[in-house]
N, C-alpha and C positions, 0 to 999 in steps of 0.2 A: 503493500500500498505504498502510495506516494505521500509526502509530507505535508503536500495540498491536503490530502483528503484527512488525516490523521488529524488536525488542526479542530474541525467541523465535528468529527466522530466524538473527539473527549468532549466538548459543548454538550451533546446532544446527549452522552449519557451523565453526564454534569447535571444537566435535567432532571432526568429521567429517574435517578438516586435521592433527589434533591427532597427537604420535606416537606414541599407544598403540591407532591405528587397526594392525587386521592381519589378515593373511589369512581367518580363521579369522572376525573381524567381518563381514568383505566375507560372507565366504559365511553369515552368521545374517542378513545382509541381505537376498540374493540368494534365499534359502530364505523368507522369510517375502512378500515382495512377492506379493502378488495381483494387480494391474495400475497405470497410471500415472494421471496428468490433468493435461492442462495448466492451469492458472489465465485464465481471461480477465475483467479488472475491465472491468464497463459500470457507463451510467446509467442504465438506465431496463433491466431483464430485462426484462418483457415486451415491448418491442421488441427488442433483442436473440435473444428465445427467440422470437422469429417470421421474423423472418431467416435464425437459422441453422434451423430446423425447415424452414419452407414453399419458401426459395431453394438449402438446400446440404442439404436432406434426412437433419439430426441429426434423431434420437428423445430425448425426452425422458426418464432414469432414476431423476432423484430431482427433488424441487422439496421448498423449506422456508420459512418456515414456510407452510404452507397459505392463514392471513387476509391475511398479506401478504409473498409472495415476493420474497427478497431472492440466497436462492443454488438454481442449480438446475444437475444434471450432464444434460449429454446426450455422446450416443456415434455415431459412423460411420467404418467406413472405418478402424475398425483405433487409431480414435483416443477416448478420454474428453476433455468439457471440462468444467471447474469453473468456473460462470459464478457472477463474486459482484458485489452494486449494490455502487456506493460515492458519495461525494458526485463529481459531473462537476470537481471541480477535480484530484480524486485519479488519475482517468483517464488513462491516457498510451496513442497510438495505440498500434496493435498487430497482427499482421499472423501470416495463415497461406499455406500452400501448398500447395493437391489436387492430389498427381499424378493426371494425368486421359489414359485414353487418348482423345488429341485424338481421332483420327477418329469416336468414335463423339458429337463435341461435334455440333450446329447448324450449319450456316456461318453465319459471322458472327455465333460466339459472341464477347463481347467473353473476353479473355485474363487481366481485372485486373476485381474484385465489389468494391463499395466499402459496405460496413455501418453500424451506428451505430456513435458514436463514432469515426470513422474510422478502423473496422476494417479492414484490404487484406485481400482473400481471389486470391489468385491461382490461375489456371490453369499447369500449368504441366505440358507431355508427360512420362509418366514413362519412357518409354524415347526420349530427346529422340536424334535420330546424332551419330554424331561427329565436332567440328568441328576440323576440320586447317590451320591459319592458311598463308598462302602465304607458300610461303619466301625469306628473306630470301638473299643470297647474300651473304657476306664473309669476310674473311679477317682468322679469329680465331686469335691465336698463347696462350696459356695456359701460362706457368711456375710450375714444384712447389720454395719455399723453404723454410728453415726458419721464416716466417713466414705462411706459406700459411694462408687463410682459411679453418676449418672449422665450420658451422653444423647444431646439432644437428636433425636432423628423424626422423622416424617411427620407434617400438620402438626410440630411444637410438641411433639411430645415425649418425656425424660424415660429414657432408656436406662436400666442395671441389666446387664449379659448375668444370664446363669449362668453361662457352661463357654469358659473362653475360650475353650480349645474348636467347641463346637464339634467333639468326634468327629474330627475327622473331616465335617462339612457335611454332614447327614441332618445335624440336629440344631436347632436354636430354642434358646428358652429366654425371656424376657420380662424385667419383672416393668409394666412401666404407668406412668406416672402421670397425673398433667393436677396441675397444683390449684390452678387459677378452676373458678366455673364459671359455665355462660357455652355458647359456641364455639364449636370445636373448630379449626381453619382444614375440613376434610375434604373431600368429593370421591363420587364416585368412582368404585376401581375392584380391580381383582387382584386374585395372588396364584402366581402359576407354583403349586405343591402338589404333595403327594398326601399330607397331611396338617391340618395348621386350627387348633382351638383354642377360645380366651375365656379363663377365669376371672370373671369379678371377684378383688381382694375386698376393698373398699367402697365404699362410697356406690354411686350409679354413674349409668351411660346409657344417653336413649342412641339407641342405633338402629336402621331399616335393613332390610334385607331383599333381596327381588324374589320375586314368586313368593313373598312369606307375611306376604298382606302389610298392615299398619306400620308406622315405627313403635316400637316398644323399648320398655326402660327394662336394662341388665343391672338389678343387685346384689350388692354384696351375698356370694357363698351361689350365684348366677353361673351359668357357663354355656358357651355356644361353641358347636363344630361348624366351624367355614369349611362347606366342601369347598375342593378346587374348584376356581375361576368365578363362584358366584359374588357377583357383583353387591357391593354394598359400597355403606356410608354411616360415618360415625358422626352425628347433630348436634350433642348439648353429655357436657357431662359436669356431673357434683363436682366442690370443691375437693381437692383431695384424693380422686380417683388413683386407684391404683388397678391392677388386673397381671394375671400373670398368661404369658400367650409361649404355645411354644408351635413349632413347625418344624417341616421335613420336605424337602434340602433345608440348611439353612438359608446361603443363597438362594434365593426365589424373586425372579420378578414381581414386582406393584404394577400393574396397568393401570393406567386412568381409560375411563369410560364415557367420557362424555357425551354422547347420542343417548344414553338411558336416564330418565326420570326416577327416581328411586321414592315413594313407591310404585307395582307393578300394578298394570290391574287390576291381572288374576291375582289370587292368593292359590299357591300348588305345595299343599305342606309335602306331599310326596314325592316332589319331582327329586330327580336325580340327577349331579355333577359330579361326570366320571366316576359312576356308581358308589355314591357318598350321596347322603340323605343330611337336609340342615338341622339340626338340633338344639333349641332354646332348651335347656334345663332350666329350673325355677326350685331352688333351695323350699321356699317357702310349704308348696305343694310333695315335695319328696319323701319319699318311703324310707325306716331306715331298716337295716336287713342286719341278720350277723353275719359280720365277715371271717374270712376263714382265719385271721389272724384271732390267735387268744384274748382279751379283754377288748376287742376292740367291736365295733356293728360300722358299718356302710350304708353310703347312700350312690345308685349306681346313676348315674345319666343321660345312659340310653345313647351311648357314643360309640359302643362296643357293637350294638348291633344296627345301625347305624352307616357301619363303617364294614359290614360283613367281617366282621373281624380283626379287624385290623391293629383296629385301637382299644384300649380301654381307659376313660376318664372315673376316678370312683374322689368319695374323701371319704376317712375313714375317721375315727372320733374312739377315743380309750368310754368305756362302760363301767356303771356301778363305783361306787363309791369304797377307796380302797382308806386304811389307817396311813397318819401322817408315816412317811419314807417307806410306806409297799410302793411293791410296785405292779404293772400286769404285766406277762410277759406271755410273748409270740413262741409256735414251736417254731423249728426251723422250717424256713421255703429254701426254693433253689428256681433263681429265675436264669429261663434260660430263652430267656426274646431278645428282640436285639436293641432295645430302650426299655431304662426302667427308671421311674423320676419320681423324687417326693419333693416336697413344697411344705417348709411347719405353716400353717397359716396362724394356731391357737397354743401355745404349752411349749412343752419341754418331752423331744421324741430321746429315746435312745435307739441306736442299729448298731447290734451286736453279726459279728462276720467273724467263722476261726481263719478265714485270708485275710481281711480287713483289719479285723479289732474290733472297740466300741468307741462310737464315735455317737456325742450329744448335741444335738441339735435346739438350737431356739427356734423364735417366734423370725420369719423372713429368712431363716435359714435354709437352702436346698442342697440338696444332692443324687447323681443319678451312680444307679449299679453297675458293673459289668455284668455280659451273663456269664453265668456257670457259675454267679458267688454265689455260695448260701447266707440265708440273711436271717434273721431274728428282728422283732418290731419289740421294745421296751417302753412303756410311760405308766406316768400316774395320770392322777384327774387331769379332765378337762384338756384334754392334747386332739386338734383338729389338724387335720395334713391331707394332700393333695395330693394320688399319685396315678400316674401316668405309665402308658405302660405300652410299648408296643412290640 
């Protein structure tokens, strides 16, 4: 970019980020925009035109001046390119990605094409399969304290990472917090995941989901299963909202869907999203059952049934009254799945394991037990624990 062009650009950016920018200004800009152009610099306009039109199928929409062209506008696939001819020393390498249906490309088509001026064209699968890394089994113990690290995430939410290693990239568990009450700066979106659930620990949050009726309040003790790619939006939260969110894989795409308005017209509660059904579990109406762990009872969220056995999400709590200092000890169990996670909601929990020893967890602490590990739970009165297994 020439020096002459850089000064006006700096001025424009300064105006855009000034405190004077407000919602009305943004709305005026949005209402006035007709289309968008991506500017590509080139050293030889004719050479670049030939490559983009003959090799990639772009069409010329404008060119000037006629006697010695130095600027051209091309379009294809919903993309507008503005080619500007500059001195070779001012042209930097540039990169375009074309999202394709790879099944329609001839066998042997390269995935990368090189154009003039080191222009790189990538041919990318428009609908790539979900990549789930191989599980890395390990014991993870995460403590909660006043020095806990909170990072700023999407839509202004604060995140605390409960599995820093991500178990090789297969799982993510987050403790989320929204400090202030009011509307949440969210938008209609979906996640490309294998599994995702949210448990409301403290406060409440108003949510809306595709084909699941009007917005509803998720209160403390409630949870939802978010099936893969279900559209949804966070609308409003109470002050001090805290939720636990678990997803697989750890790194996954969050995609906006600005064309869809929520709530949708029809409620289809039995609709399947990638073979999973949406679940809104209400703690207030839940039934408690005797758990396999001695001294505990449990409430099942219905997620096991909704995922055809892929995952189970339960809440355990100690039962009965024990003298001061007495303990409730469950028999040893052997976990042989791919993921077992505990988050202590209230009280104190002890986990005993012949391989891992004894670990005491307080409210806010969490742990992951590796597959093949024998363990027993030990608790005194008033213990409540979130348990997630895949």
